[in-house]
Phi, psi and omega in degrees: 000315180299323179293322177297318180295313185286314187283324187244013176053049185258142175301136187296319181295318178297317180298319179295317180295319179294320180295324178290325181286308180201107187299159179262144168215117178226115180280160184303324180298307184291325176301324181290347178278345180293129181259328178199158180302133178083009180282175186299335176281313177307311185298331181283336189233338183270127179303146182228139181298342176300333179298332184277353181260005186230085180245009182274336181288165182284148173286331181234072188296336182263006176058037182293321183296323180290339180258024180254098183291331176219161179305138175079000178241132167243123183240090183263315184260155187303313188249014180230152175219142175266129185240106182274115188249355177198161176248008182260151178223161178293324166223163175256104181292135184289343180264011187303136179271354179242039178306329183294340183249324187291137176101356176289121186277000176291128181281144177261122181264166175300323178297321179292341180266001187301319180295328178292314178299319181297319178298316180296324178294321185282335184259090187288351176284345182277116180244353186222120181241128179254115176278126183215203182179240018044187182240119184299337178278005166282344175286156173292159177303321182295316181292318179298320180294323177301318180292314180297318180298317180295319178296322181289349175277353179263108191302324186277354176275111185267321189236137173238129177242145174249120174266102187221142174256007183300321177301337182268310191262341179207067188297340179295345177292336179277102183247166177295325178299315178298314182297320178297323178291316181299324182301337182285347188237027179298153000281124176245134175238150175241130168252118179247193199208067171279133179246345185210147180303330181295343179282348177272104183239177176301320182290314181291326177296318179296317181299314180293324178295321178296318178296315180298318179296333179275006179081019180259105176297137181244125175246159181241137176245112185260137173249125178279124184224144183301132177066010176247309184206024187274047177209151185299322184297316180296315182293318179299315178299316180297312182298318181293321179289327177298317179298327180293334179257019175066038173245124183269122172305130186243286179243150167238121185252154158285150171295136181291155176282081187247140178306127178082007184226009185285350175288349175276345191287146175241182179273158174299322181299322178301316181291320178296323178294325177296314179297318180296326179287340178270313187300117180087343182258353172210173182306141176302332176298335184268006182254109178285166175273121179278123179227152168250127174278105190297133178302146177084007176094021181287347180086181184282128179241117182284143177232145176224153168302158184278099178263348178262110183271331180196145173210144173211193184288349183256327187201162171237130178255123190240151174248133180264186185293339178264012179069023172272148184252136181232141175259125183239123182295137180257114183260016184290332184273114181297332182278355182222062187296337182273351179063032183261163179152229188264041184299315184299318180297318182295318181297317178299320179298318180293320179300321178297320179296318181294324180299327182292339180282165183278354178283162178296151181296127180286163177262130181273125177225154177276139177285000000 
């Protein structure tokens, strides 16, 4: 609390209330990325009194606890399981969706994880396990290796993923010793969490490069947040820079409806405009998949701008990234192999609909 007051010029009572709600943790490296008060790095890690005005949202908006058959396991999708192996993180992100779990200083032992391993052994449909928490790279190399070794003893588990923000917030954690250990348990994948171009530094670039050199593919999961990255230019710059350091854009999320974090939320339209500004205007490699993690445990639902203007058994009328319209023959109907019929009438109808919009009139071309 005293550090919050001194370092960030925060009222002591507010600092005490924030600490009781969700404690702060900012390591010196990530603190050093802050350029000015209220900047995109500051907003992600420095407690804000706005957190205290939002207590109506759920503590567990994704219903993870209800989908936890045994401690430390969430089994939402048929062939995947989330395996929580720690409650500690390199920093405590203020938008965290697991505030209810993060920050518990109780250590998790291998014995404490036994019921989770047993569940994974018994459920042969699970082929993909995501280690998360907390951040699994808060574990020692020795403890992490014990977990990986045990998972590799389960024949039906094909893929192991690490959900970690360490390459971003504490890149020095990525060492050659760690990479050499990970190589023994391939296929290993890492999903990390860059949210802003300023997080791409010499240190974080080196960390991601070391993982890539060790044969560990690195993907990025971006959360769109107000005043941090909620505009196309920032996201485009971030995505392009990630590819340069061998990190593949993977998912782009809306901020979850989480208690104490709804001041970060933007509209769905904002996110769709970002995707539309990327698609066709930069490399497809730089375009993440936009998903909403449905409240109540519905899982990830992908969203795209509306590129399909009309479809029937004869044709599909499509809009491209430059707002040009194309007619594409639909061969799905066995009784109409030539795709002929009322195409001209349909195209004219679509052109009228497009004219009513505020966008420029598209150009009609044949596919």
